[in-house]
N, C-alpha and C positions, 0 to 999 in steps of 0.2 A: 418879253422874252429876249434874252441877249443873243444877237446874231453872231454865229461862229464864222470866223474868216477861214475860208477853205482854199485860198490861193496857194500856189506852190511855195511862195516865200513864207507864208504863215505856217504852213504844214512843216516846212523844214525847220523853222524856228522852234516850233513845239517839239519836234523830234529831238532837236539838240538839247532842249531843256530836260526832256525825259531821259535822254542818254546821260546827262550830267547827274541827275538824281539817282539813276541806277548805279552809277559808278561810285557815289558817295555813301550809299546805304542800301539796305535791303528793300527792293522795290515792293511797294504796297500792292500795286495792281499792274497788269499788263496794259500797254498803250492800246488805243482803239484799233480795231481790226481794219487793216488797209483794204481798199476795194479796187477793182479794175474791170472785170468782165461785165458787171452790171451797168457801168457808165464809163466806158473807156474814153469817150470824147472829152470827159472832164479832165483827163490826165495826159491827153496827147492829141496829135493831129496828123493828117497825111497831106503833104504839100502837092501842088499841081503836078510836079514832076514825079510823084510817087514816093518821095522821101517821107519816112515816118519819124515823128519827133515825140519825145516825152518831156513833160514839164518837171523841172527840178528846182531846188532852192537857188541854184546858180544860173537858172535860165533853161532854155530848151536845149535838148541834146538829141542828135539824130541816132536812132537805134536800128535803122534798116530802111528797106524800100518795099513798096507794094505795087506791082504792075499787073496782077492777075485779075483784078475785079474792082468792085466798089471800095472807096476809101474806108467805109464802115467795116467792111470785111477785113481789111488790113488791120484796123485798130483792134477788132475782135481777136484776130490771130495773135497779135502781140500782147493783148490783155490776158489771153489764156496762158501764155508763157509766164506772165506775171503771177497768175493764179498757181501755176506749177511751183514757182518759188515760194509763194505763200504756203502752199500745202507742205512743202519741205520744211518750212519753219515750224508749222503746226505739229508735224511729226516729231521734230526735235523737242518742242515744248512738251509734248505728251510723253516722250521717252524720259525727259528730265523729271517730269512730275511723277511718273510711275517708277522712278529709280531703275529704269531698264538700261543695262549696259553701263559702261564707264562714263562718268561725267566729263572726263577730259576728252573723250571722243566726241561727245555732244558739243563741247566748247570748240574743239577744232573745226567741226563742220559748220558751226554757227559763224565763226570768224571767216571761214572760207566764203560762206554766203555773203557776209558783210563786205568782204573785199570785191566779190563779183558784182555787187550793185553798181560799182563805178562805171562799168561799161556794159551792164546787162541789157540785152536786146528785149526789153519788156516795156509795156505801157501800163501804168497804174500809179497808186499812191506811194511813190518811192519814199517820201518823207516818213509816212506812217510805218512803212515796211522797215525802213532803217531804224526807226525808234523801237519797233518791236524786236528786231534782231539784236539791237543794243541791250534791250531789256533781257532777252534770252541769254546774251553773253554774260551779263552781270550775274544772273541766276546760276548759270553754268559755272562761273568762276567761284561763286560761293559754294556750289556743290562740290567742285574740285577741292576747295580748301577743306570743306567738311569731310570729304572722303579721305583727304590726307590726314586730318586729325583722327578720324576713325581708324585708319590703318595704323597710325602711331599708337593709339590707345589699344587696339587689338594686338599690336606687336608687344607693347608693354605687358599686357595681360598674359600673352603667350610666353614671354620671357619669365614672368613671375611664376607662372604655372610650372614651367620646366625647371626653374630654380627650386621650387617647392618639391618637385618629384626627385630632383638630384639630391636635395638635402635629406629627404626621407630614405632614399637608396643608400646614402652614406651612413645614416644612422643604423639602418639594417645591417650593412656590411660590418659595422664596428661592434654592434651590441647583440644582434638577434641570436637566439639559441633554439628557437622553435623552427627548426630547419625547413620543414615542409611548408608551413604557413608563410614563412619569410620568403622562400623560393617562389611560392605562388604569387606573393605580393610583388616581387620584382618583375615577374612576367606580366602582371597587370599594369605595372608602371610602364613597361616597354610598350604595351598596346596603347596606353593613354598617350605616351610620347609620340607615337606615329600619327595620332589624330590631331596633334597640335600643329597648326600652320602659322606662317607669318613672321617667324623669327629670322633675322638676317643670318646669312651663312656663317660669318665669323663667330657671332655669339652662339649660334646653334652648335658649331663644331666644338667650342670651348665647353659648353654644357655637356655635350655628348661624351667628350673625353672624361669628364668627371663621373658621369653615369657609368661609362664602361669600366672605369677604374674601380668604382664601388662594386659593380657586379663581379669583377674579377677577384676583388678582395673577399667578398662573401663566398665565392666558389672555393677559394683557397682555404678559408677558415672551415667551411663545411667539409671539404675534402680531408683536412687534417683531423677534424672531429671524428669522421667516420672511419678514417684509417686507425686512429687510436681506439675507437670502439671495436673495430675488427680485431685489433691486437688483444684487447681485453677479453673479447668473446672467445678468441682462440685459447687464451689462458684458462678461461672459465670452462671451456669444453674439455680441456685436458684434465682439469681438476675434477670435474664431474665424472669423467670417465673413470678416474681413480676411485671415486666414491661408489660408483656403480659396481666396479670390479670387487671392491671389498664387501659391498652389500650382497652381491651374488655368492661370494665365498662363504657367507655366514648362514645361508638358507637351510643347511642340513644340520646346524648346530643343535645340540640338546642341552647346552648350558643356558637354560632359559633366562635366568635373571641377568647374568652378565651380558649375554647377547642382546637381550631386549634393551638394556642400557646403552649398548654400543649403537644399536639402530637409532635410538633417540639422538645420540651425539652426531651420527651421520646426517640425520635430518637437519639438525642445527647448522652443520657445516654446509649442507646443500643450500639452505636459505641464505647463508652468509656469502655464498659464492655468486658472482654476477651471472647475468644471462649469457648463455652460449648462443651461437647462431640458431635462428628460430627452428629450422627443421631438425638440427642436431639436438637442441634443448628438449624438444618434445619427445624425441626417440629415447634419449637418455633418461628422461623422467619416467617414461613408461617402463623401462627396464628396472630402474631403481624401485619404483612402487611395486612391480611384480615380485622383486626379491623380498621386500618387506612383507608383502601379502603371503608369500610362500612360507616364510619363517613363522609369522604370527598365526597362520592357519594351522601349521604343524603344532605350535605351542598350544593353541586352543584345543586341538584334538587330544594332545597329551594330557592337558589339564582335565579335560572331560573324562578321559580314562582314569586318571589319578583320583578324581573326585568320586567316581563310581567305586574304585578300589577302596578309598578311604571310608566311604559309606558302608561298604561290606565289612571292613575291619571294625568299624564302630559297632556294628551289629554283633560280630563275634566277641568283642570285648564286653558288650552288655551281657551276653550269655555267660561269659567267663566270670563276670562279677557276681552273678547269681550263685555260682559255685563257690566263689571266694567268701561271700558273706555268710556261708554256712559253717566256716571254720570256727571252732570253739576252743580257745586256748585254756579255758578254765578246767577242762577235764584232762587233757593230755597236751602239755605244752610242746614237747618234742614233735609229736605228730602234727600239731597245728603249724609249727615252724616248717616242717617238711612239706606240708600241703601248700603253705604260702609260697615257699621257694619255687615249687613246680608251677603254681599259678603265675608267678612273676616271669618265669622263663617262657611260658606259653604266651603271656601278655606281650613280652618283647618280640617274640617270633611273629605275632600277628601283624605288627607294623603300625604305621601312622593312621590317624583318624582325621576327619575334618577339623580345621582349626577351632571352629566354634564349639566342638564337642570335647576338646582336649581337657580343659579344666574340670569339667563335670566328671568325666570318666576317671581321670587320674585322681581326683579328689576321693571318689568312692573306693578305689583300690588303696589309697593312702590311709583311709579310715580303717580298713581291715588290717593293714600292716601296723598301724599304730596300736590297735587293740592287742595284737600278738606281742609287739615290743613291750608294751606296758605290763603285760602278764609276765614276760621274761624279767623285766626290771624288778617287779615285785618279788618274784621268786629269788632273784639274786640278793636282794636286800635281806630277805629272811634267812638265807643260808650262808651269808658271808661271815667267816669267823674273824675277820680283821676289820669289821665295820667301825668299831670304836677307834681303831688306829687311824682309819681314813678320816674320821671326824676330827681327830686331833691334828692330822696332817693338813686338812682343809682349813682349820682354824689358824694354824701357823702361817699358811700361805696368805690368808686374808690379812693377818697382822703385818706380814712382810710388805705387801703392796700398799697397805695404809701408811706404813712408815716411809716407803719410797715417795708416796704422794706428798706427805708433809715436808720431806726434805726438798723435793723439787719445787714446791710452792714457796718454801722459805728462800730458795735460790732465785725465785722469780720466773721459773720455767713452767709456765702454765700448761704448755703442750704435754710435757712429760708427766706433769701432775695429773692431768686428765687421763692419760693412758694408764697410769697406775691406779687411779680411782676406778676406771672401767674394769681392769683386771681384778681388783679387790671385790667389786660387785659380782663379777662372775663366780669367783671362788666362794663368795658368801652364799650365793644361790645353791652351789653344790654342797656347801656345809649344811645349809638348812635342810636340803633333801636327805643328806646322810643322817642327820639327827632325827628327822621324821621317820626314816626307815627303822632306826633303832627303837623309837618310841612305839611304833606299830607292830613290833614283833610279839 
């Protein structure tokens, strides 16, 4: 086993080497724990006159005197004071290890202890204690440097975060149109801003001015938007009031078709008009809808009454048709014509019928009328003394229009040629009828 030299000079030399190693790099391990109270005679002595000495690397140094008792008691007293210093070093080491408090405070206290060792009134392994304090100082200096870098990193992060918040606020101020969510986000940014610490005052003030400017710009844009919106809504309110007034003025109208069309136009205009203030918009809408409902309810009632009246008219015309269909022009034409005229007068007096019954009922009456007219035409053809003259006249007219058609066609006027052809065809039909009437006599 190698014998370890524990003389004061050897201890001091070892402490110096450890101190140098601590200063040039990160200490791998703490120096040996210095001792005192367990064997104070190893590190000091009491002279015959009571003077107390401690061994150092530079030789003995008087640290005090002891006159109260045995020399061993005096050494023990000064050894306990050494242990008190050692305890203080251990407390500083623990604080540094546990990151309790600021490293620079630990460094300051360690340096103070290191300086006090020069004339400290203690008995113990001063070389080992010196080495241990130097080791503590080296670690504290590293911790101070690390804390400095950490503060710089935290400051850079804080500045970057506030820069990011400012940039976002400026984008909101320049572009946002969702006013509520944008305003909420600016308030959230402000709360986040308050929680960010560690930015130097000058930088913080510069960033704050940008943030405040962005908030002010957003507030102005939002204020302008809502001022314009208020103006538009005031105009919309005035326009909707006009529409409501007109809608209410039409509620008692009996011009059902034209008024219904106007209500549809009013509704289109209402939809095209922007929103009025919320309370006014709802109140105006209720009035507008009530006016519409009033008119269309009256129209519905009127149509119901009309439909009932038309249904009754249809029933009366059905009854009248039974009477009309009994008219027989073959026996007495004049009587039949008189009966038909009375039926038509009564028919007109009855009035309108449902739309879906009009063609049916009118067709049946028309059939009776055609039967009477045909009988009259037949009688006229049989009794007309100028029938042959009319035939000749019709033939002449046909020839005239045919000649006109040929002349127009030769001139390239197809429109006039077609008109003449149509007229010739009509006279030709009349000619055929006149000739047939003569043949059937």
